[in-house]
N, CA, C and O atoms as a printed pandas DataFrame, in Angstrom:
     atom_number atom_name residue_name chain_id  residue_number  x_coord  y_coord  z_coord
0              1         N          UNK        A               1    0.578  -25.545  -47.497
1              2        CA          UNK        A               1    1.453  -26.192  -46.618
2              3         C          UNK        A               1    2.105  -25.304  -46.464
3              4         O          UNK        A               1    1.667  -24.346  -47.102
4              5         N          UNK        A               2    3.416  -24.975  -45.654
5              6        CA          UNK        A               2    4.624  -24.265  -45.327
6              7         C          UNK        A               2    5.951  -25.076  -45.403
7              8         O          UNK        A               2    6.421  -25.866  -44.584
8              9         N          UNK        A               3    6.085  -24.960  -45.744
9             10        CA          UNK        A               3    7.735  -25.790  -46.248
10            11         C          UNK        A               3    8.246  -25.623  -44.787
11            12         O          UNK        A               3    7.916  -24.902  -43.845
12            13         N          UNK        A               4    8.982  -26.375  -44.942
13            14        CA          UNK        A               4    9.943  -27.058  -43.419
14            15         C          UNK        A               4   11.363  -26.122  -43.600
15            16         O          UNK        A               4   12.260  -26.552  -44.325
16            17         N          UNK        A               5   11.512  -24.753  -42.858
17            18        CA          UNK        A               5   12.598  -24.664  -42.663
18            19         C          UNK        A               5   13.889  -25.756  -42.695
19            20         O          UNK        A               5   13.627  -26.958  -42.648
20            21         N          UNK        A               6   15.371  -25.274  -42.783
21            22        CA          UNK        A               6   16.223  -26.457  -43.303
22            23         C          UNK        A               6   16.857  -26.220  -41.881
23            24         O          UNK        A               6   16.385  -25.288  -41.230
24            25         N          UNK        A               7   17.603  -26.764  -41.478
25            26        CA          UNK        A               7   18.164  -26.934  -39.424
26            27         C          UNK        A               7   19.647  -26.120  -39.965
27            28         O          UNK        A               7   20.247  -26.260  -41.030
28            29         N          UNK        A               8   19.903  -25.389  -38.996
29            30        CA          UNK        A               8   21.192  -24.436  -39.612
30            31         C          UNK        A               8   22.097  -24.797  -39.246
31            32         O          UNK        A               8   22.273  -24.895  -38.032
32            33         N          UNK        A               9   23.048  -25.145  -40.147
33            34        CA          UNK        A               9   24.833  -25.958  -39.808
34            35         C          UNK        A               9   25.322  -24.772  -39.900
35            36         O          UNK        A               9   25.427  -24.016  -40.866
36            37         N          UNK        A              10   25.675  -24.644  -38.579
37            38        CA          UNK        A              10   26.603  -23.266  -38.045
38            39         C          UNK        A              10   28.573  -23.967  -38.346
39            40         O          UNK        A              10   28.803  -25.119  -37.980
40            41         N          UNK        A              11   29.514  -23.283  -38.873
41            42        CA          UNK        A              11   30.077  -22.901  -39.406
42            43         C          UNK        A              11   31.194  -21.912  -38.351
43            44         O          UNK        A              11   30.842  -20.808  -37.932
44            45         N          UNK        A              12   32.596  -22.542  -38.019
45            46        CA          UNK        A              12   33.090  -20.935  -37.731
46            47         C          UNK        A              12   33.434  -20.019  -38.394
47            48         O          UNK        A              12   34.249  -20.398  -39.235
48            49         N          UNK        A              13   33.201  -18.857  -38.456
49            50        CA          UNK        A              13   33.975  -17.561  -39.321
50            51         C          UNK        A              13   34.764  -17.098  -39.436
51            52         O          UNK        A              13   35.347  -16.939  -40.509
52            53         N          UNK        A              14   35.358  -16.383  -37.539
53            54        CA          UNK        A              14   36.608  -16.009  -37.974
54            55         C          UNK        A              14   37.470  -16.612  -36.725
55            56         O          UNK        A              14   36.839  -17.370  -35.988
56            57         N          UNK        A              15   38.686  -16.393  -36.436
57            58        CA          UNK        A              15   38.957  -16.820  -35.733
58            59         C          UNK        A              15   40.423  -15.616  -35.360
59            60         O          UNK        A              15   41.446  -15.432  -36.019
60            61         N          UNK        A              16   40.018  -15.043  -34.197
61            62        CA          UNK        A              16   40.563  -13.995  -33.856
62            63         C          UNK        A              16   40.701  -14.101  -32.001
63            64         O          UNK        A              16   39.825  -14.520  -31.244
64            65         N          UNK        A              17   41.638  -13.747  -31.740
65            66        CA          UNK        A              17   41.510  -13.598  -29.733
66            67         C          UNK        A              17   40.404  -12.945  -29.362
67            68         O          UNK        A              17   40.111  -11.876  -29.897
68            69         N          UNK        A              18   39.917  -13.305  -28.742
69            70        CA          UNK        A              18   39.132  -12.304  -28.026
70            71         C          UNK        A              18   37.347  -12.492  -28.981
71            72         O          UNK        A              18   36.313  -12.100  -28.440
72            73         N          UNK        A              19   37.355  -13.027  -30.143
73            74        CA          UNK        A              19   35.862  -13.274  -30.673
74            75         C          UNK        A              19   35.978  -14.396  -31.309
75            76         O          UNK        A              19   36.923  -15.059  -31.737
76            77         N          UNK        A              20   34.283  -14.542  -31.292
77            78        CA          UNK        A              20   33.753  -15.686  -31.797
78            79         C          UNK        A              20   32.379  -15.509  -32.890
79            80         O          UNK        A              20   31.221  -15.259  -32.554
80            81         N          UNK        A              21   32.776  -15.669  -33.938
81            82        CA          UNK        A              21   31.638  -15.670  -34.520
82            83         C          UNK        A              21   31.326  -17.350  -35.614
83            84         O          UNK        A              21   31.925  -18.417  -35.753
84            85         N          UNK        A              22   30.254  -16.821  -36.084
85            86        CA          UNK        A              22   29.848  -18.392  -36.941
86            87         C          UNK        A              22   28.771  -17.724  -38.121
87            88         O          UNK        A              22   28.048  -16.737  -38.251
88            89         N          UNK        A              23   29.143  -18.862  -38.825
89            90        CA          UNK        A              23   27.933  -18.275  -40.137
90            91         C          UNK        A              23   27.322  -19.569  -40.288
91            92         O          UNK        A              23   27.696  -20.594  -39.720
92            93         N          UNK        A              24   26.020  -19.420  -41.368
93            94        CA          UNK        A              24   26.053  -20.877  -41.965
94            95         C          UNK        A              24   25.164  -20.065  -43.521
95            96         O          UNK        A              24   24.855  -18.885  -43.690
96            97         N          UNK        A              25   25.008  -21.017  -44.247
97            98        CA          UNK        A              25   24.299  -20.749  -45.399
98            99         C          UNK        A              25   22.744  -21.609  -45.554
99           100         O          UNK        A              25   22.680  -22.838  -45.578
100          101         N          UNK        A              26   21.645  -20.773  -45.641
101          102        CA          UNK        A              26   21.203  -20.966  -45.411
102          103         C          UNK        A              26   19.642  -20.703  -47.227
103          104         O          UNK        A              26   19.062  -19.619  -47.281
104          105         N          UNK        A              27   19.504  -21.158  -47.686
105          106        CA          UNK        A              27   19.485  -21.204  -49.238
106          107         C          UNK        A              27   20.260  -19.851  -49.689
107          108         O          UNK        A              27   21.476  -19.660  -49.724
108          109         N          UNK        A              28   18.913  -18.727  -50.113
109          110        CA          UNK        A              28   19.986  -17.113  -50.327
110          111         C          UNK        A              28   20.402  -15.957  -48.949
111          112         O          UNK        A              28   20.501  -14.730  -48.944
112          113         N          UNK        A              29   20.584  -17.044  -47.796
113          114        CA          UNK        A              29   20.651  -16.089  -46.429
114          115         C          UNK        A              29   21.345  -16.767  -46.105
115          116         O          UNK        A              29   21.325  -17.997  -46.146
116          117         N          UNK        A              30   22.693  -15.504  -45.413
117          118        CA          UNK        A              30   23.975  -15.791  -45.112
118          119         C          UNK        A              30   23.572  -15.540  -43.388
119          120         O          UNK        A              30   23.978  -14.387  -43.244
120          121         N          UNK        A              31   23.088  -15.909  -42.209
121          122        CA          UNK        A              31   23.384  -15.588  -40.584
122          123         C          UNK        A              31   24.642  -15.682  -40.484
123          124         O          UNK        A              31   25.395  -16.274  -41.257
124          125         N          UNK        A              32   24.994  -14.924  -39.238
125          126        CA          UNK        A              32   26.183  -14.559  -38.898
126          127         C          UNK        A              32   25.605  -14.307  -37.298
127          128         O          UNK        A              32   24.677  -13.523  -37.102
128          129         N          UNK        A              33   26.328  -15.137  -36.065
129          130        CA          UNK        A              33   26.206  -15.067  -34.556
130          131         C          UNK        A              33   27.699  -14.637  -34.576
131          132         O          UNK        A              33   28.528  -14.943  -35.434
132          133         N          UNK        A              34   27.879  -13.910  -33.528
133          134        CA          UNK        A              34   28.895  -13.499  -33.027
134          135         C          UNK        A              34   29.100  -13.487  -31.496
135          136         O          UNK        A              34   28.344  -14.131  -30.769
136          137         N          UNK        A              35   30.052  -12.803  -31.039
137          138        CA          UNK        A              35   30.435  -12.362  -29.401
138          139         C          UNK        A              35   32.147  -12.072  -29.503
139          140         O          UNK        A              35   33.012  -12.946  -29.460
140          141         N          UNK        A              36   32.364  -10.604  -29.648
141          142        CA          UNK        A              36   33.138  -10.078  -29.740
142          143         C          UNK        A              36   33.512   -9.290  -27.825
143          144         O          UNK        A              36   32.909   -8.344  -27.319
144          145         N          UNK        A              37   34.656  -10.103  -27.197
145          146        CA          UNK        A              37   35.007   -9.612  -25.685
146          147         C          UNK        A              37   35.058   -8.512  -25.312
147          148         O          UNK        A              37   35.098   -7.702  -26.238
148          149         N          UNK        A              38   35.087   -7.859  -23.779
149          150        CA          UNK        A              38   35.553   -6.317  -23.896
150          151         C          UNK        A              38   36.770   -6.603  -23.927
151          152         O          UNK        A              38   37.251   -7.713  -23.701
152          153         N          UNK        A              39   37.399   -5.525  -24.237
153          154        CA          UNK        A              39   38.802   -4.346  -24.070
154          155         C          UNK        A              39   38.543   -3.715  -23.190
155          156         O          UNK        A              39   37.546   -3.562  -22.485
156          157         N          UNK        A              40   40.083   -3.091  -23.264
157          158        CA          UNK        A              40   40.149   -1.435  -22.488
158          159         C          UNK        A              40   39.635   -0.789  -22.943
159          160         O          UNK        A              40   39.344    0.173  -22.232
160          161         N          UNK        A              41   39.072   -0.734  -24.501
161          162        CA          UNK        A              41   38.577    0.662  -24.838
162          163         C          UNK        A              41   36.891   -0.035  -25.758
163          164         O          UNK        A              41   36.198    0.724  -26.435
164          165         N          UNK        A              42   36.695   -0.871  -25.649
165          166        CA          UNK        A              42   35.268   -1.256  -25.846
166          167         C          UNK        A              42   34.187   -2.327  -25.094
167          168         O          UNK        A              42   34.594   -3.436  -24.747
168          169         N          UNK        A              43   33.068   -2.001  -24.915
169          170        CA          UNK        A              43   32.133   -3.577  -24.172
170          171         C          UNK        A              43   32.068   -5.118  -24.617
171          172         O          UNK        A              43   32.488   -5.237  -25.768
172          173         N          UNK        A              44   31.725   -6.149  -24.128
173          174        CA          UNK        A              44   31.654   -7.149  -25.000
174          175         C          UNK        A              44   30.310   -6.634  -25.805
175          176         O          UNK        A              44   29.379   -6.020  -25.284
176          177         N          UNK        A              45   30.383   -6.902  -26.770
177          178        CA          UNK        A              45   29.362   -7.408  -27.591
178          179         C          UNK        A              45   29.051   -8.471  -28.301
179          180         O          UNK        A              45   29.963   -9.004  -28.933
180          181         N          UNK        A              46   27.557   -9.090  -28.376
181          182        CA          UNK        A              46   27.519  -10.482  -28.479
182          183         C          UNK        A              46   25.950   -9.623  -29.811
183          184         O          UNK        A              46   25.275   -8.645  -29.486
184          185         N          UNK        A              47   25.816  -10.336  -31.085
185          186        CA          UNK        A              47   24.440   -9.841  -31.455
186          187         C          UNK        A              47   24.319  -11.468  -33.040
187          188         O          UNK        A              47   24.762  -12.614  -32.980
188          189         N          UNK        A              48   23.557  -10.774  -34.174
189          190        CA          UNK        A              48   23.559  -11.644  -34.781
190          191         C          UNK        A              48   22.837  -10.429  -36.204
191          192         O          UNK        A              48   22.387   -9.284  -36.164
192          193         N          UNK        A              49   23.071  -11.524  -37.422
193          194        CA          UNK        A              49   22.887  -10.343  -38.801
194          195         C          UNK        A              49   22.268  -11.774  -39.268
195          196         O          UNK        A              49   22.406  -12.929  -38.864
196          197         N          UNK        A              50   21.457  -11.102  -40.396
197          198        CA          UNK        A              50   21.097  -12.306  -41.814
198          199         C          UNK        A              50   21.715  -11.454  -43.004
199          200         O          UNK        A              50   21.176  -10.366  -43.205
200          201         N          UNK        A              51   22.812  -11.828  -43.840
201          202        CA          UNK        A              51   22.704  -11.234  -44.735
202          203         C          UNK        A              51   21.776  -11.910  -45.863
203          204         O          UNK        A              51   21.112  -12.946  -45.830
204          205         N          UNK        A              52   21.975  -10.918  -46.907
205          206        CA          UNK        A              52   21.753  -11.866  -48.247
206          207         C          UNK        A              52   22.514  -12.115  -49.482
207          208         O          UNK        A              52   23.245  -11.173  -49.787
208          209         N          UNK        A              53   22.544  -13.243  -50.364
209          210        CA          UNK        A              53   23.521  -13.275  -50.999
210          211         C          UNK        A              53   24.128  -12.282  -51.546
211          212         O          UNK        A              53   25.173  -12.423  -52.181
212          213         N          UNK        A              54   23.565  -11.203  -51.370
213          214        CA          UNK        A              54   24.671  -10.045  -52.357
214          215         C          UNK        A              54   24.794   -8.908  -51.072
215          216         O          UNK        A              54   24.402   -7.745  -50.985
216          217         N          UNK        A              55   25.588   -9.882  -50.036
217          218        CA          UNK        A              55   26.004   -9.315  -48.971
218          219         C          UNK        A              55   24.583   -7.671  -48.279
219          220         O          UNK        A              55   24.805   -6.663  -47.607
220          221         N          UNK        A              56   23.627   -8.075  -48.744
221          222        CA          UNK        A              56   22.858   -7.006  -48.220
222          223         C          UNK        A              56   21.914   -6.904  -46.615
223          224         O          UNK        A              56   20.699   -6.773  -46.762
224          225         N          UNK        A              57   22.415   -6.957  -45.231
225          226        CA          UNK        A              57   21.802   -6.694  -44.694
226          227         C          UNK        A              57   20.411   -6.932  -44.537
227          228         O          UNK        A              57   19.673   -6.175  -45.168
228          229         N          UNK        A              58   19.773   -8.006  -43.688
229          230        CA          UNK        A              58   18.270   -7.841  -43.958
230          231         C          UNK        A              58   17.844   -8.014  -42.204
231          232         O          UNK        A              58   16.700   -7.785  -41.812
232          233         N          UNK        A              59   18.755   -8.367  -41.446
233          234        CA          UNK        A              59   18.445   -8.113  -40.209
234          235         C          UNK        A              59   19.100   -8.578  -39.518
235          236         O          UNK        A              59   19.725   -9.617  -39.731
236          237         N          UNK        A              60   19.129   -7.584  -38.003
237          238        CA          UNK        A              60   20.326   -8.104  -37.349
238          239         C          UNK        A              60   19.345   -7.561  -35.725
239          240         O          UNK        A              60   18.270   -6.975  -35.604
240          241         N          UNK        A              61   20.218   -8.032  -34.819
241          242        CA          UNK        A              61   19.715   -7.858  -33.760
242          243         C          UNK        A              61   21.156   -8.494  -32.703
243          244         O          UNK        A              61   22.013   -9.336  -32.972
244          245         N          UNK        A              62   20.847   -7.366  -31.005
245          246        CA          UNK        A              62   21.500   -7.635  -29.970
246          247         C          UNK        A              62   21.546   -8.878  -29.296
247          248         O          UNK        A              62   20.447   -9.418  -29.170
248          249         N          UNK        A              63   22.375   -9.388  -28.898
249          250        CA          UNK        A              63   22.124  -10.796  -27.621
250          251         C          UNK        A              63   22.898  -10.660  -26.343
251          252         O          UNK        A              63   23.846   -9.893  -26.174
252          253         N          UNK        A              64   22.603  -11.139  -25.832
253          254        CA          UNK        A              64   22.819  -11.987  -24.523
254          255         C          UNK        A              64   24.382  -12.808  -24.744
255          256         O          UNK        A              64   25.446  -12.523  -24.195
256          257         N          UNK        A              65   24.142  -13.753  -25.599
257          258        CA          UNK        A              65   25.367  -14.404  -25.481
258          259         C          UNK        A              65   25.261  -15.374  -27.271
259          260         O          UNK        A              65   24.217  -15.475  -27.915
260          261         N          UNK        A              66   26.330  -15.826  -27.610
261          262        CA          UNK        A              66   26.678  -16.430  -28.726
262          263         C          UNK        A              66   25.451  -17.066  -29.074
263          264         O          UNK        A              66   24.864  -16.737  -30.105
264          265         N          UNK        A              67   24.733  -18.496  -27.837
265          266        CA          UNK        A              67   23.728  -19.342  -28.073
266          267         C          UNK        A              67   22.274  -18.482  -28.249
267          268         O          UNK        A              67   21.229  -18.939  -28.713
268          269         N          UNK        A              68   22.461  -17.377  -27.843
269          270        CA          UNK        A              68   20.724  -16.156  -27.828
270          271         C          UNK        A              68   20.423  -16.259  -28.942
271          272         O          UNK        A              68   19.300  -16.362  -29.435
272          273         N          UNK        A              69   22.011  -16.225  -29.701
273          274        CA          UNK        A              69   22.392  -15.144  -30.919
274          275         C          UNK        A              69   21.737  -16.315  -31.979
275          276         O          UNK        A              69   20.979  -15.962  -32.883
276          277         N          UNK        A              70   22.093  -17.678  -31.783
277          278        CA          UNK        A              70   21.882  -18.430  -32.957
278          279         C          UNK        A              70   20.411  -19.007  -33.008
279          280         O          UNK        A              70   19.854  -19.718  -33.844
280          281         N          UNK        A              71   19.869  -18.310  -31.519
281          282        CA          UNK        A              71   18.062  -19.212  -31.409
282          283         C          UNK        A              71   17.602  -17.804  -32.286
283          284         O          UNK        A              71   16.936  -17.930  -33.314
284          285         N          UNK        A              72   17.946  -16.694  -31.871
285          286        CA          UNK        A              72   17.628  -15.541  -32.725
286          287         C          UNK        A              72   17.460  -15.575  -34.145
287          288         O          UNK        A              72   16.470  -15.036  -34.641
288          289         N          UNK        A              73   18.379  -16.189  -34.909
289          290        CA          UNK        A              73   18.730  -16.163  -36.054
290          291         C          UNK        A              73   17.774  -16.924  -36.247
291          292         O          UNK        A              73   17.105  -16.416  -37.147
292          293         N          UNK        A              74   17.085  -18.352  -35.739
293          294        CA          UNK        A              74   16.754  -19.282  -36.092
294          295         C          UNK        A              74   15.073  -18.749  -35.873
295          296         O          UNK        A              74   14.279  -19.122  -36.737
296          297         N          UNK        A              75   14.641  -18.034  -34.922
297          298        CA          UNK        A              75   13.389  -16.917  -34.990
298          299         C          UNK        A              75   13.266  -16.234  -35.891
299          300         O          UNK        A              75   12.089  -15.945  -36.104
300          301         N          UNK        A              76   14.369  -15.578  -36.938
301          302        CA          UNK        A              76   13.920  -14.289  -37.537
302          303         C          UNK        A              76   14.233  -14.796  -39.112
303          304         O          UNK        A              76   13.934  -13.990  -39.994
304          305         N          UNK        A              77   14.773  -15.989  -39.488
305          306        CA          UNK        A              77   14.809  -16.753  -40.507
306          307         C          UNK        A              77   13.017  -17.555  -40.538
307          308         O          UNK        A              77   12.107  -17.396  -41.351
308          309         N          UNK        A              78   13.080  -18.238  -39.534
309          310        CA          UNK        A              78   11.800  -18.459  -39.583
310          311         C          UNK        A              78   10.629  -17.768  -39.903
311          312         O          UNK        A              78    9.650  -18.367  -40.347
312          313         N          UNK        A              79   10.648  -15.951  -39.622
313          314        CA          UNK        A              79    9.876  -15.212  -39.681
314          315         C          UNK        A              79   10.008  -14.647  -41.248
315          316         O          UNK        A              79    8.987  -14.378  -41.881
316          317         N          UNK        A              80   11.045  -14.523  -41.698
317          318        CA          UNK        A              80   11.219  -14.158  -43.224
318          319         C          UNK        A              80   11.093  -15.499  -44.325
319          320         O          UNK        A              80   10.817  -15.333  -45.513
320          321         N          UNK        A              81   11.231  -16.235  -43.985
321          322        CA          UNK        A              81   10.800  -17.389  -44.856
322          323         C          UNK        A              81    9.453  -17.941  -44.890
323          324         O          UNK        A              81    8.953  -18.352  -45.937
324          325         N          UNK        A              82    8.761  -17.961  -43.586
325          326        CA          UNK        A              82    7.123  -17.754  -43.670
326          327         C          UNK        A              82    6.251  -16.746  -44.140
327          328         O          UNK        A              82    5.173  -16.798  -44.732
328          329         N          UNK        A              83    7.004  -15.761  -43.718
329          330        CA          UNK        A              83    5.814  -14.452  -44.310
330          331         C          UNK        A              83    6.250  -13.423  -44.922
331          332         O          UNK        A              83    5.566  -12.422  -45.133
332          333         N          UNK        A              84    7.292  -13.553  -45.226
333          334        CA          UNK        A              84    8.767  -12.681  -46.270
334          335         C          UNK        A              84    8.784  -11.561  -45.630
335          336         O          UNK        A              84    9.116  -10.585  -46.303
336          337         N          UNK        A              85    8.479  -11.352  -44.316
337          338        CA          UNK        A              85    9.044   -9.490  -43.420
338          339         C          UNK        A              85   10.786  -10.262  -42.447
339          340         O          UNK        A              85   11.301  -11.347  -42.179
340          341         N          UNK        A              86   10.943   -9.306  -42.337
341          342        CA          UNK        A              86   12.392   -8.827  -41.857
342          343         C          UNK        A              86   12.133   -8.267  -40.690
343          344         O          UNK        A              86   11.934   -7.060  -40.821
344          345         N          UNK        A              87   12.034   -8.735  -39.340
345          346        CA          UNK        A              87   11.811   -8.319  -37.986
346          347         C          UNK        A              87   13.579   -8.470  -37.302
347          348         O          UNK        A              87   14.233   -9.510  -37.219
348          349         N          UNK        A              88   14.029   -6.979  -36.864
349          350        CA          UNK        A              88   15.244   -6.320  -36.434
350          351         C          UNK        A              88   15.114   -5.607  -35.457
351          352         O          UNK        A              88   16.083   -4.997  -35.004
């Protein structure tokens, strides 16, 4: 029987003008979802990453929005915790 993945409880990660980022702690994993506003020198960026407790990046991806990034983190964590692989 496969164990249920715990619910992800998101918390504010950084508080900067033009940047929204949230993180969670799920066992040995730290998922982060972020959205950085466009500036005169860069385009808007949304994405996610999953770090291990040793800060090694396990998986990452680009997203359309912060909410999409959270859903994609959930799917990636499910993949990692059920079969041990990381899909980036």
